[in-house]
Residue frames as qw, qx, qy, qz and C-alpha x, y, z in Angstrom:
[[0.091, 0.827, -0.527, 0.171, -77.50, 220.53, 46.31],
 [0.598, -0.398, 0.673, -0.176, -77.22, 217.42, 48.49],
 [0.899, 0.322, 0.287, -0.078, -78.15, 215.22, 45.50],
 [0.547, 0.776, -0.288, 0.126, -75.30, 216.69, 43.43],
 [0.206, -0.696, 0.645, -0.239, -72.92, 216.16, 46.35],
 [0.790, -0.130, 0.572, -0.177, -74.02, 212.54, 46.73],
 [0.836, 0.545, 0.063, -0.006, -73.61, 211.95, 42.99],
 [0.298, 0.812, -0.466, 0.184, -70.08, 213.38, 43.07],
 [0.454, -0.512, 0.689, -0.238, -69.17, 211.24, 46.08],
 [0.886, 0.141, 0.416, -0.150, -70.63, 208.18, 44.33],
 [0.705, 0.691, -0.149, 0.065, -68.68, 208.88, 41.12],
 [0.032, 0.766, -0.598, 0.233, -65.48, 209.39, 43.12],
 [0.659, -0.308, 0.645, -0.233, -66.03, 206.17, 45.08],
 [0.899, 0.366, 0.229, -0.081, -66.74, 204.23, 41.87],
 [0.526, 0.772, -0.329, 0.136, -63.64, 205.59, 40.21],
 [0.259, -0.658, 0.664, -0.243, -61.52, 204.73, 43.27],
 [0.825, -0.055, 0.538, -0.165, -62.82, 201.15, 43.16],
 [0.811, 0.584, 0.037, 0.013, -62.15, 200.91, 39.41],
 [0.219, 0.821, -0.497, 0.174, -58.64, 202.25, 39.96],
 [0.505, -0.466, 0.695, -0.210, -57.98, 199.61, 42.62],
 [0.884, 0.220, 0.398, -0.107, -59.38, 196.84, 40.38],
 [0.628, 0.753, -0.185, 0.062, -57.22, 198.08, 37.48],
 [0.071, -0.740, 0.639, -0.197, -54.20, 197.90, 39.80],
 [0.610, -0.265, 0.715, -0.216, -55.02, 194.42, 41.14],
 [0.541, 0.215, 0.786, 0.208, -56.44, 192.84, 37.97],
 [0.036, 0.310, -0.278, -0.908, -56.37, 195.14, 34.91],
 [0.526, 0.545, 0.593, -0.274, -59.71, 195.58, 33.18],
 [0.487, 0.864, 0.007, -0.127, -58.39, 197.83, 30.41],
 [0.816, -0.012, 0.209, 0.538, -55.27, 197.08, 28.38],
 [0.059, 0.976, -0.027, -0.209, -53.51, 200.45, 28.29],
 [0.711, 0.567, -0.187, 0.372, -50.52, 201.22, 26.09],
 [0.697, -0.506, -0.158, 0.483, -47.49, 201.37, 28.42],
 [0.012, -0.966, 0.141, 0.216, -45.44, 204.52, 28.75],
 [0.806, 0.471, -0.139, 0.332, -42.39, 204.66, 26.52],
 [0.087, 0.811, -0.403, 0.416, -38.87, 205.43, 27.68],
 [0.466, 0.180, -0.763, 0.410, -36.67, 204.25, 30.52],
 [0.633, -0.601, -0.012, -0.487, -38.37, 203.30, 33.78],
 [0.249, 0.349, -0.814, 0.391, -36.37, 202.11, 36.77],
 [0.725, -0.421, -0.447, -0.313, -38.58, 199.61, 38.56],
 [0.409, -0.668, 0.474, -0.403, -38.22, 199.53, 42.36],
 [0.520, 0.245, -0.816, 0.053, -36.30, 196.43, 43.46],
 [0.794, -0.474, -0.287, -0.250, -37.81, 193.98, 45.98],
 [0.008, 0.676, -0.601, 0.426, -35.83, 194.29, 49.25],
 [0.498, -0.103, -0.848, 0.150, -37.38, 191.23, 50.88],
 [0.533, -0.659, -0.110, -0.520, -39.71, 191.22, 53.88],
 [0.676, -0.070, -0.573, 0.457, -37.53, 190.93, 56.97],
 [0.435, -0.783, -0.315, 0.314, -37.27, 192.58, 60.37],
 [0.470, -0.315, 0.171, 0.807, -34.22, 194.47, 59.08],
 [0.150, 0.307, 0.503, 0.794, -35.90, 195.86, 55.92],
 [0.267, -0.779, -0.525, -0.215, -38.95, 196.92, 57.94],
 [0.499, -0.712, -0.180, 0.460, -36.88, 198.62, 60.67],
 [0.383, -0.231, 0.301, 0.842, -34.74, 200.35, 58.01],
 [0.416, 0.630, 0.256, -0.603, -37.94, 201.36, 56.19],
 [0.017, -0.285, 0.748, 0.599, -36.69, 199.74, 52.94],
 [0.121, 0.339, 0.927, 0.108, -39.81, 197.58, 52.73],
 [0.145, 0.747, 0.473, -0.444, -42.19, 200.52, 53.30],
 [0.065, 0.634, -0.320, -0.701, -40.34, 202.60, 50.69],
 [0.086, -0.051, 0.887, 0.450, -40.62, 199.72, 48.22],
 [0.157, 0.562, 0.806, -0.102, -44.40, 199.45, 48.74],
 [0.109, 0.789, 0.172, -0.580, -44.77, 203.21, 48.27],
 [0.019, 0.507, -0.563, -0.652, -42.62, 203.25, 45.12],
 [0.154, 0.114, 0.941, 0.280, -44.27, 200.12, 43.68],
 [0.195, 0.684, 0.674, -0.200, -47.80, 201.46, 44.07],
 [0.065, 0.758, -0.072, -0.646, -46.63, 204.80, 42.64],
 [0.013, -0.347, 0.732, 0.586, -45.36, 203.05, 39.51],
 [0.081, -0.131, -0.943, -0.295, -48.29, 200.67, 39.08],
 [0.293, 0.352, 0.566, -0.686, -51.43, 202.39, 40.38],
 [0.468, 0.506, 0.722, 0.061, -54.51, 201.90, 38.22],
 [0.408, 0.843, 0.314, 0.156, -54.62, 203.84, 34.94],
 [0.462, -0.649, 0.141, 0.588, -51.19, 205.40, 35.59],
 [0.424, 0.069, 0.513, 0.743, -50.20, 205.65, 31.87],
 [0.062, 0.743, 0.552, 0.374, -53.47, 207.48, 31.14],
 [0.330, -0.900, -0.204, 0.198, -52.99, 209.95, 34.00],
 [0.523, -0.427, 0.275, 0.684, -49.35, 210.63, 33.11],
 [0.326, 0.301, 0.561, 0.699, -50.27, 211.34, 29.47],
 [0.086, -0.849, -0.474, -0.216, -53.19, 213.58, 30.49],
 [0.450, -0.789, -0.055, 0.414, -50.96, 215.50, 32.90],
 [0.480, -0.208, 0.403, 0.751, -48.25, 215.99, 30.28],
 [0.200, 0.519, 0.596, 0.579, -50.79, 217.07, 27.67],
 [0.228, -0.891, -0.385, 0.076, -52.35, 219.52, 30.12],
 [0.440, -0.654, 0.134, 0.601, -49.02, 221.24, 30.74],
 [0.391, -0.005, 0.551, 0.737, -48.15, 221.30, 27.04],
 [0.113, 0.628, 0.637, 0.433, -51.53, 222.47, 25.71],
 [0.231, -0.915, -0.329, 0.021, -52.13, 225.20, 28.30],
 [0.359, -0.871, 0.184, 0.279, -48.60, 226.41, 29.11],
 [0.731, 0.625, -0.251, 0.105, -46.45, 224.95, 26.32],
 [0.058, -0.665, 0.687, -0.286, -44.09, 223.50, 28.88],
 [0.689, -0.004, -0.724, 0.004, -43.22, 220.14, 30.38],
 [0.683, -0.689, -0.027, -0.241, -43.99, 219.10, 33.97],
 [0.894, -0.184, -0.032, 0.408, -40.43, 217.73, 34.11],
 [0.241, -0.891, 0.095, 0.374, -37.86, 220.32, 35.11],
 [0.409, -0.447, 0.579, 0.546, -35.10, 219.12, 32.78],
 [0.448, 0.407, 0.702, 0.376, -37.25, 218.80, 29.65],
 [0.032, 0.536, -0.025, -0.843, -37.24, 221.99, 27.55],
 [0.545, 0.610, 0.566, 0.106, -39.61, 222.63, 24.65],
 [0.294, -0.350, 0.269, 0.847, -37.78, 224.69, 22.07],
 [0.400, 0.483, -0.164, -0.761, -38.84, 226.50, 18.90],
 [0.623, 0.252, -0.564, -0.481, -40.78, 224.39, 16.39],
 [0.892, -0.301, 0.078, -0.328, -41.42, 221.91, 19.23],
 [0.645, 0.378, -0.607, 0.269, -37.86, 220.59, 19.34],
 [0.770, -0.623, -0.073, -0.112, -37.26, 218.88, 22.68],
 [0.410, 0.565, -0.555, 0.453, -34.09, 219.25, 24.74],
 [0.721, -0.517, -0.382, 0.258, -32.82, 218.15, 28.11],
 [0.140, -0.987, 0.041, -0.064, -31.66, 221.18, 30.07],
 [0.652, -0.569, 0.357, 0.351, -28.18, 219.79, 30.96],
 [0.678, 0.255, 0.444, 0.528, -27.35, 219.51, 27.25],
 [0.173, 0.907, 0.179, 0.338, -28.23, 223.18, 26.73],
 [0.457, -0.862, 0.205, 0.083, -26.05, 224.05, 29.73],
 [0.772, -0.190, 0.426, 0.432, -23.31, 221.92, 28.15],
 [0.538, 0.615, 0.340, 0.465, -23.60, 223.76, 24.85],
 [0.010, 0.937, 0.015, 0.348, -23.30, 227.21, 26.46],
 [0.533, 0.326, -0.533, 0.571, -20.68, 226.11, 28.99],
 [0.419, -0.635, 0.152, -0.631, -22.66, 226.98, 32.11],
 [0.910, -0.383, 0.103, -0.121, -21.90, 223.56, 33.62],
 [0.556, 0.628, -0.490, 0.239, -18.15, 223.71, 32.86],
 [0.876, -0.374, -0.258, 0.162, -16.28, 221.39, 35.25],
 [0.258, -0.909, 0.306, 0.115, -13.17, 223.54, 35.23],
 [0.573, 0.639, -0.513, 0.007, -9.77, 222.92, 33.66],
 [0.159, -0.507, 0.790, -0.306, -8.23, 221.32, 36.79],
 [0.730, 0.003, 0.579, -0.363, -10.91, 218.65, 37.10],
 [0.835, 0.519, -0.021, -0.182, -10.88, 217.82, 33.39],
 [0.305, 0.694, -0.643, 0.105, -7.06, 217.69, 33.40],
 [0.411, -0.342, 0.779, -0.328, -7.28, 215.20, 36.29],
 [0.838, 0.247, 0.378, -0.306, -9.79, 213.04, 34.40],
 [0.686, 0.665, -0.283, -0.081, -7.62, 213.08, 31.26],
 [0.013, -0.616, 0.766, -0.185, -4.59, 211.99, 33.34],
 [0.637, -0.078, 0.706, -0.300, -6.57, 208.97, 34.56],
 [0.808, 0.523, 0.113, -0.247, -7.69, 208.33, 31.01],
 [0.372, 0.740, -0.560, -0.022, -4.06, 208.40, 29.91],
 [0.314, -0.401, 0.833, -0.215, -3.21, 205.70, 32.45],
 [0.768, 0.233, 0.522, -0.288, -6.05, 203.50, 31.18],
 [0.660, 0.709, -0.160, -0.191, -4.97, 204.11, 27.57],
 [0.130, 0.669, -0.730, 0.048, -1.35, 203.10, 28.31],
 [0.526, -0.182, 0.788, -0.265, -2.44, 199.97, 30.17],
 [0.798, 0.417, 0.349, -0.259, -4.68, 198.84, 27.31],
 [0.516, 0.761, -0.373, -0.124, -1.99, 199.59, 24.72],
 [0.109, -0.555, 0.816, -0.118, 0.55, 197.49, 26.67],
 [0.540, 0.034, 0.811, -0.225, -1.97, 194.64, 26.62],
 [0.177, 0.041, 0.801, 0.570, -2.56, 194.81, 22.87],
 [0.129, 0.696, 0.704, -0.057, -5.91, 196.64, 22.95],
 [0.185, 0.325, 0.208, 0.904, -6.64, 199.80, 21.01],
 [0.098, -0.583, -0.577, 0.564, -8.39, 202.57, 22.89],
 [0.103, 0.433, 0.423, 0.790, -10.73, 205.02, 21.15],
 [0.019, 0.387, 0.486, -0.783, -12.34, 208.01, 22.85],
 [0.044, 0.508, 0.675, 0.533, -15.79, 208.84, 21.46],
 [0.097, 0.202, 0.300, -0.927, -17.47, 212.19, 22.06],
 [0.212, 0.519, 0.828, 0.028, -21.21, 211.70, 21.67],
 [0.055, 0.469, 0.358, 0.805, -23.32, 214.23, 19.73],
 [0.023, -0.363, -0.538, 0.760, -25.08, 216.96, 21.69],
 [0.191, 0.654, 0.690, 0.243, -28.57, 217.73, 20.43],
 [0.105, -0.908, -0.210, 0.348, -28.42, 221.28, 21.82],
 [0.269, -0.525, 0.459, 0.664, -25.27, 221.87, 19.75],
 [0.285, 0.178, 0.808, 0.484, -26.69, 220.18, 16.66],
 [0.020, -0.703, -0.602, -0.378, -30.02, 222.06, 16.83],
 [0.311, -0.313, -0.346, 0.828, -28.85, 225.21, 18.63],
 [0.081, -0.167, -0.302, -0.935, -31.05, 227.37, 16.37],
 [0.508, -0.473, -0.557, -0.455, -34.19, 226.00, 18.09],
 [0.392, -0.241, -0.637, 0.619, -33.13, 226.62, 21.69],
 [0.108, -0.859, -0.491, -0.101, -35.85, 228.85, 23.23],
 [0.242, 0.751, -0.077, 0.609, -34.93, 232.51, 23.47],
 [0.514, -0.795, 0.117, -0.300, -35.11, 232.67, 27.27],
 [0.880, -0.361, 0.218, 0.217, -32.23, 230.17, 27.48],
 [0.701, 0.541, 0.040, 0.463, -30.04, 231.75, 24.80],
 [0.298, -0.928, 0.145, 0.171, -26.93, 233.58, 26.01],
 [0.301, 0.791, -0.530, -0.044, -23.27, 234.04, 25.18],
 [0.961, 0.028, -0.258, 0.096, -21.24, 230.83, 24.82],
 [0.320, -0.801, 0.499, -0.081, -18.43, 230.21, 27.27],
 [0.229, 0.416, -0.880, -0.032, -15.77, 227.51, 27.40],
 [0.871, -0.152, -0.032, -0.466, -17.66, 224.23, 27.60],
 [0.731, -0.335, 0.595, 0.000, -16.70, 220.76, 28.77],
 [0.837, 0.448, 0.290, 0.119, -16.79, 219.69, 25.12],
 [0.357, 0.896, -0.210, 0.158, -14.42, 222.46, 24.04],
 [0.254, -0.760, 0.580, -0.145, -11.87, 221.77, 26.75],
 [0.828, -0.113, 0.548, -0.019, -12.07, 217.97, 26.57],
 [0.789, 0.585, 0.150, 0.114, -11.62, 218.09, 22.80],
 [0.184, 0.898, -0.365, 0.161, -8.61, 220.41, 23.10],
 [0.468, -0.590, 0.647, -0.122, -6.92, 218.14, 25.67],
 [0.865, 0.101, 0.491, -0.012, -7.67, 214.96, 23.72],
 [0.665, 0.735, -0.022, 0.131, -6.30, 216.43, 20.48],
 [0.021, -0.852, 0.494, -0.171, -3.19, 217.67, 22.29],
 [0.604, -0.405, 0.676, -0.120, -2.69, 214.22, 23.80],
 [0.371, 0.385, -0.715, -0.451, -3.00, 212.64, 20.35],
 [0.515, 0.045, 0.794, -0.320, -5.60, 210.13, 21.50],
 [0.008, 0.213, 0.842, 0.495, -7.56, 208.04, 19.03],
 [0.208, 0.350, 0.420, -0.811, -10.54, 210.38, 18.98],
 [0.038, 0.432, 0.758, 0.487, -13.91, 210.01, 17.28],
 [0.099, 0.252, 0.298, -0.915, -15.68, 213.36, 17.70],
 [0.125, 0.468, 0.841, 0.239, -19.21, 212.38, 16.73],
 [0.023, 0.789, 0.375, -0.486, -20.48, 215.81, 17.77],
 [0.006, 0.610, -0.363, -0.704, -18.35, 217.58, 15.17],
 [0.148, 0.003, 0.887, 0.437, -19.02, 214.80, 12.65],
 [0.158, 0.622, 0.763, -0.080, -22.81, 215.13, 12.94],
 [0.063, 0.817, 0.123, -0.560, -22.63, 218.93, 12.60],
 [0.102, -0.423, 0.615, 0.658, -20.45, 218.55, 9.52],
 [0.110, 0.208, 0.911, 0.339, -23.01, 216.22, 7.89],
 [0.180, 0.557, 0.601, -0.544, -26.05, 218.29, 8.91],
 [0.279, 0.568, -0.115, -0.765, -26.25, 220.65, 5.86],
 [0.375, 0.374, -0.670, -0.520, -26.02, 217.88, 3.28],
 [0.125, -0.007, 0.985, -0.122, -27.42, 214.74, 4.90],
 [0.309, -0.256, -0.679, -0.615, -30.65, 213.37, 3.42],
 [0.583, -0.564, -0.568, -0.139, -32.22, 212.57, 6.81],
 [0.335, -0.809, 0.242, -0.418, -32.25, 214.25, 10.23],
 [0.545, 0.271, -0.728, 0.314, -29.48, 212.72, 12.32],
 [0.052, -0.071, -0.736, 0.671, -31.28, 213.48, 15.59]]
């Protein structure tokens, strides 16, 4: 029993050393993780940054982003969640039917559960109107673009546990106000949905 324990401790110690070496001077060239990563910014080493704990936070964040074999561990963790539970370890990532991936806020946007309210949107459109007038007076055309929403475009693959009755959404109300205000509007969300049945390639 003690031999097995010593072997396990030895393997763990060896792996810890390898992980540190990989961090300090990479031995294995691993494929980096794809997607957006916000690197921690160097705050400088001063009395002020140490007393404010900015420097300590930077060291913690930096080692968290760059510890040895991080891409491998992240991929293994994600695969573990997906293979065993068919879910993502990230709260906002939703795995839909036929493995379509969504971000939860876009599903909430499609069903209207994150509706800002008419008063707030009216206030934003009033500010937009001021910007539009200013640009027009200075010889610049202003176009409002509504980006496509994947949850709207592929609403048929939203998982059943998130499906419910649609309410007024930010998209619905914004579009109504922008049309009423006769803005130069490019509604790419409606445009993509219109092309979906006939387009040769998936647009998302």
